[in-house]
Every structure is written in C-alpha cells, then in structure tokens.
C-alpha positions as CSV (number, residue, x, y, z in Angstrom):
1,M,224.6,62.6,91.2
2,T,225.3,59.2,92.7
3,P,223.5,60.0,96.0
4,F,220.5,61.2,94.0
5,A,220.5,58.0,91.9
6,L,220.7,55.8,94.9
7,A,218.0,57.8,96.8
8,A,215.7,57.2,93.9
9,F,216.6,53.6,93.1
10,L,217.2,51.8,96.4
11,P,213.9,52.7,98.2
12,A,211.9,51.5,95.2
13,L,213.9,48.3,95.1
14,V,213.2,47.6,98.8
15,L,209.5,48.5,98.5
16,A,208.9,46.4,95.4
17,A,210.7,43.4,97.0
18,A,208.4,43.8,100.0
19,F,205.2,44.4,98.0
20,T,205.6,41.6,95.5
21,P,204.7,38.7,97.8
22,L,201.7,40.7,99.1
23,A,200.6,41.4,95.5
24,R,201.0,37.7,94.7
25,R,198.6,36.8,97.5
26,L,196.2,39.6,96.4
27,A,196.2,38.3,92.8
28,L,195.5,34.8,94.0
29,A,192.6,36.0,96.1
30,A,191.2,38.1,93.3
31,N,191.7,35.3,90.8
32,L,194.0,37.3,88.7
33,L,195.7,34.3,87.1
34,A,197.5,33.7,83.8
35,A,195.5,30.8,82.3
36,V,197.1,27.9,80.5
37,R,196.8,28.6,76.8
38,P,198.4,27.4,73.6
39,D,200.0,30.8,73.1
40,R,201.8,30.7,76.5
41,L,204.8,28.8,77.7
42,H,203.6,28.0,81.3
43,R,201.8,24.8,82.0
44,R,200.1,25.8,85.3
45,E,198.2,28.9,86.3
46,Q,200.4,31.7,87.6
47,P,199.2,34.9,89.4
48,Y,199.5,38.3,87.8
49,G,200.8,40.1,90.9
50,G,203.9,41.8,89.6
51,G,202.3,44.8,88.0
52,L,200.4,45.6,91.2
53,A,203.6,45.7,93.2
54,I,205.5,47.7,90.6
55,A,202.8,50.3,90.2
56,A,202.2,50.6,93.9
57,T,205.9,51.2,94.5
58,V,206.1,53.9,91.9
59,A,202.9,55.5,93.0
60,L,203.9,55.6,96.7
61,I,207.3,57.3,96.0
62,A,205.6,59.7,93.5
63,A,203.1,60.6,96.1
64,G,206.0,61.4,98.5
65,A,207.6,63.6,95.9
66,W,204.3,65.3,95.2
67,I,203.8,66.1,98.9
68,V,207.3,67.6,99.0
69,G,206.6,69.6,95.9
70,L,203.5,71.0,97.4
71,G,205.4,72.1,100.5
72,S,203.2,70.0,102.7
73,V,205.9,68.1,104.6
74,P,206.5,69.0,108.2
75,A,209.3,71.5,108.8
76,A,211.4,69.0,110.7
77,V,211.5,66.9,107.5
78,A,211.8,69.7,105.0
79,D,214.9,71.1,106.9
80,H,216.7,67.8,106.1
81,L,216.0,67.9,102.4
82,P,218.4,69.6,100.0
83,P,217.0,73.0,99.0
84,H,217.7,72.5,95.3
85,V,215.7,69.2,95.4
86,V,212.7,70.8,97.0
87,A,212.8,73.7,94.5
88,H,213.0,71.2,91.6
89,L,210.1,69.2,92.9
90,E,208.0,72.3,93.3
91,A,208.7,73.3,89.7
92,R,208.0,69.8,88.4
93,T,204.9,68.9,90.4
94,P,202.4,69.7,87.7
95,L,204.3,67.5,85.2
96,L,204.5,64.7,87.8
97,V,200.7,64.9,88.3
98,R,200.0,64.7,84.6
99,L,202.5,61.9,84.2
100,A,200.8,60.0,87.1
101,L,197.4,60.4,85.6
102,G,198.5,58.8,82.4
103,G,200.1,56.0,84.3
104,L,196.8,55.4,86.1
105,L,195.0,55.1,82.8
106,F,197.4,52.5,81.5
107,F,197.5,50.7,84.8
108,V,193.7,50.3,84.8
109,L,193.7,49.2,81.1
110,G,196.3,46.6,81.9
111,L,194.3,45.4,84.9
112,L,191.2,45.0,82.8
113,D,193.1,43.0,80.3
114,D,194.5,40.7,83.0
115,R,191.1,40.2,84.5
116,Y,188.9,39.9,81.4
117,N,191.4,38.9,78.6
118,L,190.4,41.6,76.2
119,S,190.4,40.9,72.5
120,A,193.3,42.3,70.5
121,G,191.1,44.8,68.6
122,L,189.4,46.1,71.8
123,K,192.7,46.3,73.6
124,L,194.3,48.3,70.7
125,L,191.3,50.7,70.6
126,L,191.5,51.3,74.4
127,Q,195.2,52.0,74.1
128,L,194.6,54.5,71.4
129,V,192.0,56.3,73.5
130,A,194.2,56.3,76.5
131,A,197.2,57.6,74.5
132,A,195.1,60.3,73.0
133,A,193.9,61.3,76.5
134,V,197.6,61.5,77.6
135,V,198.6,63.6,74.7
136,F,195.7,65.9,74.2
137,G,194.3,65.9,77.8
138,F,197.5,65.8,79.9
139,G,199.9,67.4,77.5
140,I,202.5,64.6,77.6
141,K,203.8,64.7,74.1
142,A,207.0,64.7,72.0
143,T,208.7,68.1,71.3
144,V,209.8,67.1,67.8
145,W,210.8,69.7,65.2
146,I,207.6,69.5,63.3
147,T,205.6,72.7,62.6
148,V,202.6,71.1,61.0
149,P,199.7,71.3,63.5
150,Y,198.7,68.1,65.2
151,V,201.3,66.0,63.3
152,A,203.6,65.9,66.4
153,D,200.6,65.1,68.6
154,L,199.6,62.2,66.3
155,L,203.1,60.9,66.3
156,S,203.1,61.1,70.1
157,V,199.9,59.0,70.3
158,L,201.4,56.4,68.0
159,W,204.7,56.4,69.9
160,I,202.9,55.6,73.2
161,V,200.9,52.8,71.6
162,A,203.9,51.4,69.8
163,I,206.1,51.3,72.9
164,V,203.4,49.9,75.2
165,N,202.8,47.0,72.8
166,A,206.5,46.4,72.1
167,Y,207.2,46.3,75.8
168,N,204.2,44.0,76.3
169,M,205.6,41.6,73.7
170,L,208.7,41.2,75.9
171,D,206.6,39.5,78.6
172,H,206.7,36.1,77.0
173,A,209.6,34.5,79.0
174,D,210.4,34.6,82.7
175,G,212.3,37.7,83.8
176,L,212.7,39.2,80.3
177,A,210.4,42.2,80.5
178,A,211.5,43.2,84.0
179,A,215.2,42.9,83.2
180,L,215.1,44.8,79.9
181,G,212.7,47.4,81.3
182,A,215.1,48.1,84.1
183,V,218.1,48.3,81.8
184,M,216.3,50.7,79.5
185,L,215.2,53.0,82.3
186,V,218.7,53.1,83.8
187,A,220.1,54.0,80.4
188,L,217.6,56.8,80.0
189,A,218.4,58.1,83.5
190,A,222.2,57.9,82.9
191,G,222.1,59.9,79.7
192,Q,219.9,62.5,81.3
193,M,221.9,62.8,84.5
194,A,225.1,63.3,82.4
195,M,223.4,66.4,81.0
196,G,222.4,67.7,84.4
197,E,218.7,66.7,84.3
198,W,216.9,65.6,87.4
199,F,213.2,64.9,86.8
200,V,213.3,62.2,84.2
201,P,216.2,60.4,85.8
202,G,214.4,60.4,89.2
203,V,211.2,58.9,87.8
204,A,213.1,56.4,85.6
205,L,215.3,55.2,88.5
206,V,212.3,54.7,90.8
207,A,210.7,52.6,88.1
208,A,213.9,50.7,87.5
209,G,214.3,50.0,91.2
210,A,210.7,48.7,91.3
211,L,211.5,46.3,88.4
212,F,214.6,45.0,90.0
213,G,212.7,44.4,93.3
214,F,210.1,42.5,91.4
215,L,212.7,40.6,89.3
216,R,213.7,38.6,92.4
217,Y,210.4,36.8,92.1
218,N,210.1,36.9,88.3
219,F,213.6,35.5,87.4
220,P,213.4,32.0,86.0
221,P,211.6,30.1,87.3
222,A,209.0,32.8,87.9
223,K,206.8,32.7,91.0
224,L,204.4,35.3,89.4
225,F,204.1,37.3,86.3
226,M,204.1,41.0,85.6
227,G,200.9,40.8,83.5
228,D,199.5,43.5,81.3
229,T,199.0,45.6,84.5
230,G,202.8,45.9,84.7
231,T,203.7,45.9,81.0
232,A,201.1,48.6,80.2
233,F,202.3,50.8,83.1
234,I,206.0,50.4,82.5
235,G,205.6,50.7,78.7
236,Y,203.7,53.9,79.2
237,L,206.4,55.3,81.5
238,L,209.1,54.4,78.9
239,A,207.1,56.1,76.2
240,A,206.2,59.2,78.3
241,L,209.6,59.7,79.8
242,T,211.4,59.5,76.4
243,M,209.0,62.2,75.2
244,V,209.3,64.7,78.0
245,A,213.0,64.2,78.3
246,R,215.2,67.0,76.9
247,Y,218.0,65.8,74.6
248,Y,219.2,68.8,72.6
249,F,221.6,71.0,74.6
250,P,223.1,73.4,72.0
251,S,225.2,75.2,74.7
252,R,227.0,71.9,75.3
253,G,227.4,71.1,71.6
254,T,225.1,68.2,71.3
255,S,224.3,67.0,67.8
256,P,220.7,67.5,66.5
257,F,220.8,63.7,65.9
258,V,220.7,63.2,69.7
259,V,216.9,63.1,69.3
260,L,217.4,59.5,68.2
261,V,218.4,58.6,71.7
262,P,215.0,57.0,72.5
263,L,215.3,54.7,69.4
264,A,218.7,53.5,70.7
265,I,217.4,52.9,74.2
266,L,214.4,50.9,72.9
267,A,216.1,49.3,69.9
268,V,215.9,45.7,71.1
269,P,212.2,45.5,72.0
270,L,211.2,47.6,69.0
271,F,213.2,45.4,66.7
272,D,211.8,42.2,68.2
273,A,208.3,43.6,67.9
274,V,208.8,44.4,64.2
275,C,210.1,40.9,63.6
276,V,207.2,39.3,65.5
277,V,204.6,41.3,63.4
278,V,206.4,40.4,60.2
279,V,206.5,36.7,61.1
280,R,202.8,36.7,62.1
281,L,201.7,38.5,58.9
282,A,203.8,36.1,56.8
283,R,201.9,33.2,58.5
284,G,198.6,34.8,57.8
285,R,198.0,35.5,61.5
286,H,196.7,38.6,63.3
287,P,199.8,40.7,64.2
288,M,198.4,41.5,67.7
289,R,197.3,37.9,68.6
290,G,199.8,36.1,70.8
291,D,201.6,32.8,70.0
292,A,204.4,30.8,71.6
293,T,206.7,30.7,68.6
294,S,207.4,34.2,67.2
295,H,209.4,36.0,69.9
296,L,213.1,36.0,70.5
297,G,212.7,34.1,73.8
298,H,210.5,31.5,72.2
299,R,213.0,30.8,69.5
300,M,215.9,30.6,71.9
301,L,214.0,28.4,74.3
302,A,213.1,26.0,71.5
303,R,216.9,25.5,71.0
304,Q,217.2,24.4,74.7
305,V,218.9,27.7,75.7
306,P,218.4,28.0,79.5
307,P,215.8,30.6,80.5
308,W,218.3,32.5,82.5
309,A,220.6,32.7,79.4
310,V,217.7,34.1,77.3
311,V,217.4,36.9,79.8
312,L,221.1,37.5,80.0
313,F,221.5,37.6,76.2
314,A,218.6,40.1,75.7
315,A,219.7,42.2,78.6
316,S,223.3,42.4,77.3
317,A,222.1,43.5,73.9
318,T,220.0,46.2,75.6
319,V,222.9,47.3,77.8
320,A,224.9,47.7,74.6
321,T,222.3,49.9,72.9
322,G,221.7,51.7,76.1
323,A,225.4,52.6,76.4
324,V,225.3,53.9,72.8
325,S,222.3,56.1,73.8
326,V,224.4,57.7,76.6
327,A,227.4,58.2,74.3
328,M,225.2,59.9,71.7
329,Y,224.9,63.1,73.9
330,R,228.6,63.8,73.4
331,L,229.5,62.5,69.9
332,H,229.4,64.1,66.5
333,G,230.1,63.2,62.9
334,I,231.8,59.9,62.1
335,L,231.7,58.8,65.8
336,L,228.0,59.3,65.8
337,V,227.7,57.2,62.7
338,G,229.9,54.6,64.4
339,M,227.4,54.4,67.2
340,G,224.6,53.8,64.7
341,C,226.6,51.0,63.2
342,L,227.1,49.5,66.7
343,V,223.3,49.5,67.3
344,A,222.8,47.9,63.9
345,A,225.4,45.2,64.8
346,V,223.6,44.5,68.0
347,L,220.3,44.1,66.2
348,M,221.9,41.9,63.6
349,T,223.1,39.6,66.5
350,V,219.5,39.6,67.8
351,L,218.3,38.7,64.3
352,M,220.8,35.8,64.0
353,A,219.6,34.5,67.4
354,R,216.1,34.6,66.1
355,L,216.9,32.9,62.8
356,A,219.1,30.1,64.3
357,R,217.3,26.7,64.0
358,A,217.1,24.0,66.6
359,S,219.1,20.8,65.9
360,P,217.1,17.6,65.3
361,Q,218.1,16.5,68.8
362,Q,216.8,19.7,70.3
363,A,213.6,19.6,68.3
364,R,212.8,16.2,69.8
365,R,213.3,17.4,73.4
366,P,210.8,19.6,75.2
367,A,211.7,23.2,75.2
368,G,211.0,26.1,77.5
369,P,210.8,26.3,81.3
370,E,207.7,24.1,81.4
371,G,208.3,21.8,78.5
372,V,206.5,23.7,75.8
373,P,208.2,24.0,72.4
C-alpha cells in the first residue's frame, strides 16, 4: 500500500508546489484579492490563488485516472500499469466523474464568493442548492442505516453544507486550513487503506498532496490565501469522501459504531465551528458573518501565540483525533469507549485554548501576524 500512497501523494505535492506561484500571478492579474476588512487579520491585500492551484492539481490527476479508467491510454503506457489498478479505475470511473462534477460546482461557488464577496444568506442558499444537486443529481450521499425515504438524502445535504462551512471557518489564520485539511484527508486515507480500500484513499491522498504543496506558500507568513475557491472545494471533498467511504466490514469484525469515524476525523473543525456559532449568537451577531475574534486561531493569536504555533497546536489535535479514527476500525467495547473519551479530551484541550484569556501585557501589545488583535 505504501507505493500506492506515494504514487497518489507525491505527484500532487509537486504539481501544487509548481502551480501555486502561477496561480498567485493569475489571481493578481484577475484582481482576485482578499480585501482589508475589520473581520480579517491581514492588513494588506493578498491574492486568492491557492484554491486555483489546489483544484487544478486534483483535476489534472483525476483526469489522468479517468483516462486510464476509460482504457484510452496508449498500450505502451497501459502495459506498465498494475492490472488491478486499471481494473479498479475502470470500475470506479462513474463515481469519479460524479465526484468531480460536484467538485466543479463548489469550486465555481467558491470562485464567485472570492470575486464578488457574496452575502452570507446568498452564499448559504447557493451551498444548499449545490449540495442538493450533488445528492439528488449525482448520487453522492451517505449510506446511513435509515429506512425512511429522503431522510438520509436530507442528512447528506446538511452534512455537505456543514462540512464546507466548518472547513471554510478554518481559513482565518495563515496555514491553518491547509494543514488541518491535509491531516484529515491523510487520516481518512489511512483508515480506508487499512481495510483494503483504494478509491477513497487515492482521491484523499491526491487532495492531501495538493494541500501540502500549497502549504509551502501559505505557512505563516502567507504569500497567498486559499480563499473560498479552495475551502469550498476541499470542504466538499471531505464531505463527499466521508460519505462514499465504506466503514462497516462485518467479515473483519468491525463494530457498527465505526460509522462515527467521520466525526472523529472532523472533530476539531466541527467543534470550533460550533463554538464560533455559539459565541456569535451570544453576542447577537449573525452566525455566518465573519469576525476576527471568534475562532480558535483568533483567540490564540490575541495571546501572542506565534502563528506557526497556532497551526502546530490545531494540527496536533487533528492528528490525535485522526489516529483515533484509524483505530476505531479495529476496536470494540470498552476500548472503543476509550477512544471516544480521547476525542473528548482533545476537544476539551481545544476549548481550554479558546477560553484562555490574554494577560494585561499581551492585551496591550498588537496580536496576530499583522498586528490586529
């Protein structure tokens, strides 16, 4: 499985690292810029090129896989591909196409938001429409054990919208969304590969490689941002892949509670999103309207925590919950309960990091990478 993982991850990393400077220039030329606003930490305009590079990388590799799956590669190339890989791609090509169409929808939606700064209400409405198209039109949905007609479909729509927005909320500090996205995708791939799955790990590792390639330019201090183009695209992939993945393997003795794996993988961004919504509602603010004070990164930066340390802390918490998600495939009974307690402990640590207050000395000094408290 290691050669397969490297074959999916490394080309995406190299391509994204090569595409990102080009995407930055394109964003500058197209005036795709993150404006200076009270709800943002940056104090000079930055280009939104990251999402273009990430999506282009994933699309290019997916197109290559699609061509192989259609049997359209030259014989000289096909002869060097493992037969089982070719057979798997042939069987999964229809799902790959449907997954890609959904990705295109959310990519365009994110691009529109970056270009025109859509209102929170319109953005949510368009997300619901796009998610409904994915579920009812493309058949990307959760296979949950619910027999009531359309309930599972409705939950799938809400899942996509929730994950897209939770992931979007991570993009409030340099490097945070890219680092956590990569960790979550690797965790999903690792658990699936351990059970002998190929398709979901392949797509997840390609996306993770693209994020790592982009992270070189987005790590504090960022040279460009991912933008909604990137967060909508990757958030959609996280939601879609966690829905189409297979978790329950009765022949291998997996517990029925293994269906909670996605919640473990996505625990940190989901928890921070819930906290942000609660804080905004408590302040009488719109839960979908951004600010520069509600997120985990905002609060840590306000205490003069270095930007790189914010990324390291959040990524470490996500590594811990991701490791739990991999272990859940093999555990039962009290050990499974123990894993749940470990996730709860990680989230409690995140909550404590959110609630800690800045000292009077810290409060008097400018916070954040660009001096914004």
